[in-house]
Every structure is written in C-alpha cells, then in structure tokens.
N, C-alpha and C positions, 0 to 999 in steps of 0.2 A: 494601395492599403492604406494611403494617407487619409482618405475620407471615410472610413470605416469606424462607426461608432458602435461600442458595445454598452447596452444599459441591461442592468440587473434590477430589477423593479420589483419582484415578487420574493416571497419567503423561499420558495423552491429554487429560484435563482441564486440567491444568498445561501442557502444550505448545500446547493450543488456545489458553489465555489468551495465552500469552507471544507467540504468532505474531499472534494480533490486535492486542496492544499494539505489536507491531514493524512491523505493515502500517499502522497509524494514525500511528505516529511518521515512516515514509518518507514518508506523504501530507502530514504537517505540515511537515517539512522541506521538501519540494518547494513547498508554498505560501509557506513563509517566505522561503525562500533558492531563487528559480527557477534561479540558476547551479549549483545543487548539483542539478539535475533528473537527471542522467546517474547519479552513484552512487545516488540515491533510486530511479529507475526500475529499475536492475539489482538493487538489495537488494529491493525489492517484487517483481520478477519470481522471484527466487530463494526469497522466503519464500512467494509463491503456490504455487509447484512443491512446494516442501517442506511445505506443507499437505495436500497431496493424500494422502500416506500417514500422516503424522502427526497430522491432525486430524479423524477422521472420514470420510475421503474428501474433504477439503477443504470441509467445510460442504455435503455431499451434492453435489459437483462446482460446484455454483453458486458458492460462495465462490471457488474456483480459478479458474474460468472469469472471474469477475469482478476478480479479481486479477491476472490476466494481460492482461485488455483493459485494466484501468487503468494497468499498468505500462508496456503499449505505447503508449498514448496520452500518456503521461509522456515516454517517450523518443523519441515524436514530435513533441512539444510544442516551437515556436521562439516566442521573444517577438516582439512586433511592433517592428520596426525604429523607432527614433526620428527623426524628422524632423531635418536639420541645419539651422543657422540659416542659413546661405548659399546653400542652394538653392530655388528656385521650385518649388511644387508644381502 
C-alpha cells in the first residue's frame, strides 16, 4: 500500500470526492444529533440524487440507490419515547 498513488485530475473526480464527504457528514450529523435528522436526511437525499449525473452515474447507480434508501430511513427514523416517571408501564 505504500506505493499506491491516487490522483484526482478531473472535475468528475473532485465532485465525487466532495459528494462522498458531504454524504459522510450528513450521516455523522444524524448520528451525533438525532434531532437534526430532518435537515440531514433531506440534504443526504439531494446529494444522492446529484451524485447520479455528477459522479459516474452515482457509483454505477448502486451508490445513488443506497444513498436514497439511507436518506429515506433517516427521514422515517423516530426515536424511542422515554418513559415518564409518573406512569406505570
């Protein structure tokens, strides 16, 4: 692995790297602050859809599909309600 050289020389390569970083950031924000799941999910959905034309068909369509499914699960995610102290379960 020491002699591996990675070059990003085209606009497609730069946009692919940028979109991937934004998707990871959206996921990290959702995990760190669950109350921000709505804006994080919407931004992840938009980024996944932008990746389709901008990043080699969105990772040969697999990346876009996984991004859309993940963003949909993020938008549908609700936290478990905490039990109140006064009620009997």
